[in-house]
C-alpha positions as CSV (number, residue, x, y, z in Angstrom):
1,X,37.3,-31.4,15.2
2,X,36.0,-27.8,14.9
3,X,36.2,-27.9,11.2
4,X,34.1,-31.0,11.1
5,X,31.5,-29.4,13.4
6,X,31.3,-26.3,11.3
7,X,31.0,-28.3,8.1
8,X,28.2,-30.4,9.6
9,X,26.3,-27.2,10.7
10,X,26.7,-25.4,7.4
11,X,23.8,-27.2,5.5
12,X,21.5,-26.6,8.5
13,X,22.3,-22.9,8.6
14,X,21.8,-22.6,4.8
15,X,18.4,-24.3,4.9
16,X,17.3,-22.1,7.9
17,X,18.2,-19.0,5.9
18,X,16.3,-20.1,2.8
19,X,13.2,-21.2,4.7
20,X,12.9,-18.0,6.8
21,X,10.0,-15.9,5.5
22,X,10.7,-12.4,4.2
23,X,9.8,-9.7,6.7
24,X,6.8,-7.6,5.8
25,X,7.6,-3.9,6.1
26,X,4.1,-2.5,6.3
27,X,2.3,-3.2,9.6
28,X,-1.3,-3.7,10.6
29,X,-3.0,-0.5,11.9
30,X,-3.9,0.0,15.6
31,X,-7.6,-0.1,16.3
32,X,-7.7,3.7,16.5
33,X,-5.9,4.0,13.2
34,X,-8.1,1.5,11.5
35,X,-11.3,3.4,12.6
36,X,-10.0,6.7,11.3
37,X,-8.6,5.2,8.0
38,X,-11.9,3.5,7.3
39,X,-13.9,6.6,7.9
40,X,-11.7,8.7,5.6
41,X,-11.6,6.1,2.8
42,X,-15.3,5.5,2.9
43,X,-16.1,9.2,3.0
44,X,-13.9,9.8,-0.1
45,X,-15.5,6.8,-2.0
46,X,-19.0,8.0,-1.4
47,X,-18.1,11.6,-2.3
48,X,-16.3,10.6,-5.5
49,X,-18.8,8.0,-6.7
50,X,-22.5,8.6,-5.9
51,X,-24.2,5.5,-4.6
52,X,-25.8,3.5,-7.3
53,X,-28.8,1.4,-6.5
54,X,-27.6,-2.0,-5.3
55,X,-23.9,-1.2,-5.5
56,X,-22.7,1.2,-2.7
57,X,-19.1,1.7,-1.6
58,X,-17.9,-1.4,0.3
59,X,-15.1,-1.7,2.8
60,X,-12.8,-4.5,2.0
61,X,-10.9,-4.3,5.2
62,X,-7.3,-4.6,3.9
63,X,-5.3,-1.9,5.6
64,X,-1.5,-1.4,5.9
65,X,0.4,1.4,7.6
66,X,3.8,2.1,6.3
67,X,6.8,1.5,8.6
68,X,9.0,3.6,6.3
69,X,6.8,6.7,7.1
70,X,3.8,6.1,9.5
71,X,2.0,9.1,8.0
72,X,1.0,6.9,5.0
73,X,-1.4,3.9,4.8
74,X,-3.1,1.8,2.1
75,X,-6.8,1.0,2.4
76,X,-9.0,-1.2,0.1
77,X,-12.4,0.0,-0.8
78,X,-14.6,-0.9,-3.7
79,X,-17.2,1.3,-5.2
80,X,-19.5,1.8,-8.1
81,X,-17.7,1.7,-11.5
82,X,-14.2,1.2,-10.2
83,X,-11.7,0.4,-7.4
84,X,-11.4,3.1,-4.8
85,X,-8.4,1.5,-3.0
86,X,-5.6,3.9,-2.5
87,X,-3.0,5.7,-0.4
88,X,-3.9,7.9,2.5
89,X,-1.8,10.5,4.4
90,X,-2.0,12.2,7.7
91,X,-0.2,15.3,8.9
92,X,2.0,13.6,11.5
93,X,2.7,10.1,12.8
94,X,0.2,10.5,15.6
95,X,-2.6,12.5,13.9
96,X,-6.1,10.9,13.5
97,X,-7.0,13.0,10.4
98,X,-6.4,10.9,7.3
99,X,-6.9,12.1,3.7
100,X,-6.9,10.0,0.5
101,X,-4.2,11.3,-1.8
102,X,-4.2,8.7,-4.6
103,X,-6.9,6.3,-5.7
104,X,-6.3,3.1,-7.8
105,X,-9.2,4.0,-10.1
106,X,-10.7,2.0,-13.0
107,X,-7.6,1.1,-14.9
108,X,-3.9,0.3,-14.5
109,X,-1.9,3.3,-13.4
110,X,1.8,3.8,-14.1
111,X,4.2,4.0,-11.2
112,X,4.6,7.7,-11.9
113,X,1.0,8.3,-11.0
114,X,1.8,7.2,-7.4
115,X,5.2,8.6,-6.9
116,X,5.2,11.9,-8.8
117,X,3.0,15.0,-8.2
118,X,0.1,15.5,-10.5
119,X,-1.8,18.7,-11.3
120,X,-5.0,17.7,-9.6
121,X,-3.2,16.6,-6.5
122,X,0.4,17.7,-5.8
123,X,0.9,15.2,-2.9
124,X,2.9,12.3,-4.1
125,X,3.7,9.0,-2.4
126,X,7.5,8.9,-1.6
127,X,9.3,6.0,-3.3
128,X,10.2,4.3,-0.1
129,X,6.6,4.4,1.0
130,X,5.3,3.0,-2.3
131,X,7.8,0.2,-1.9
132,X,6.8,-0.4,1.7
133,X,3.1,-0.5,1.0
134,X,3.8,-2.8,-2.0
135,X,2.0,-0.6,-4.5
136,X,1.9,-2.4,-7.9
137,X,1.5,-0.6,-11.2
138,X,2.7,-0.6,-14.8
139,X,6.3,0.3,-15.3
140,X,5.5,3.1,-17.8
141,X,2.6,5.0,-19.3
142,X,2.7,2.9,-22.4
143,X,3.2,-0.7,-21.1
144,X,0.1,-1.9,-19.3
145,X,0.7,-5.6,-19.9
146,X,3.1,-6.0,-16.9
147,X,3.1,-5.0,-13.2
148,X,6.0,-4.0,-11.1
149,X,6.5,-2.9,-7.5
150,X,6.7,0.9,-7.4
151,X,9.4,2.8,-5.6
152,X,12.6,1.5,-4.1
153,X,13.6,0.5,-0.6
């Protein structure tokens, strides 16, 4: 009798497992985090790209805070000439002082741009944070035809 019950439940359990949505690792920011992230991202955009008539920096409103390391976040900003979306970092998990450490830019960046130190900015995004924030880039510095998810869990 027990074997028949288990056999009858197996297809239901299998369907439930397949239909369950995958968990999102990155979370929405708190209202305080959102305010400070927006201020830092917009300040960086306007400083890097002077406002051109009719096309100022624009806040897109897409923000994610990493659950792998709450010191990192992603913010979407568009500006003159190219995409100013990027990764921000704060000193501690509770600090309100955010700083943009990597910007998407005008072209496709390789994963190494996000996860390895560069001369102009030695702060790199840890692999687990890049994975958590779902940073997408080219797999190498020569192949710009495909996109992959950078980092690893």
